[in-house]
C-alpha angles and dihedrals in degrees: 000000000000093000092050091049092050091048092053091047093051091047092051091047091050092049095050097074091048090053091049092050089051091051089051092055091049091049090049090051091054092046095045097088091050093045092048091049092047091050093046099044103029115017098041095046090046092052092046090048091052089052093047090052087067094052140066095235113163099180090251103069139030114287116256122207113249101164115215096344092112091054091048089052090048092056091056097040110112092191091059093050090046090051089051090051092049090047092050090052090051092047092053091049100045098038090047091051092047096048096044095044092040093051092048095049093043092050092050091049092047095051102033113025142003097194115164090207092056092049090051092051092050093059095048095089089051090055093054111099113255094238092051091048092049092050092049093052093043089061093044092051097041111138094228109024103020122122094230094054090048087053092050092049091049088055091052095256130126127261115267126213095221093173099024102050116087091221097048103034099081096042087050093051090046091051091050093054093040088055089056098045103037094083092056091046090049092054092050092051092043090053089052092051090054089061092063109096112246090223089073091057092044092052091048091050091052088054089055098255112156128224095261094050091046089055094051098035100039114013101045097046092048091047093060097110092047092045090050091052092047092048093050094047092044092048094050091045092047093052087057094061109146115120098063093046094046091051102039114026107004090217096310166148095071093330090301092136102026096127122186096260091053090046090053089050092051093049092049104040105020102039094025092229096140094158092054092043089053090053090051091050094049091049089052090052090053092048092051092047091052093047091048092050092050092048093050092049096045094047094042088226095179093061128072129190088219092068 
């Protein structure tokens, strides 16, 4: 009996690694389409872009190796640094609008209603294509025919060049994109609020803590991982601003909305400096990676007070 039992145990133990190896092959077969797509559409273009950043390719002739000359030109390019400054201004505006509005809407939904219809309506602006949204708002904000200027005139105020004034152009573009993204941000924050146990709010209410203090003392601290995720995603998305600028202002007036993505586009497809544009793009990737790392460390995104 003992010998038979040992034999069965050894047989099962010997078969286990073979079964695991088989599972690994099956898993690899299922992952293969995703891995092939990732390599074809992300890894290969990234490697090619890194190579082009070391060349003088102009889209019309064969690329010639120039080493780090493009990066040296980038360091002394005032237009690049101005585009970074303009982009940073836009990021602060649009991310601030999204987070403040998203937190407010999510808190109201969490405390007052959990309507599925309301949640569906919130995400509708996010589903509208960026170009369509930009065209719609360009007409609404038009200095002569726009609805908002007609409203200002009816109130006895002057027309405003929302997209033609250097001081108003970037806040207007930021408001357009914040309008489109706030619904998605709200749903993410609302989902995070649902994870907070209701017993914590009930205990705080028994201690006499009001709604406002509960929000700042309970909700916000426990939302830290979700807030970190929203901030990182919003920051990366904001740095990729292109559609709204290309449709509404085209980088103007007076470079007030010439963000870094639009500047890269101009260098590549207007001035045919693809090598230099690749260096700009790679530098932007490094900047975003550094900012993401700093955000994740400062916000302690991997830790939650609920654990």
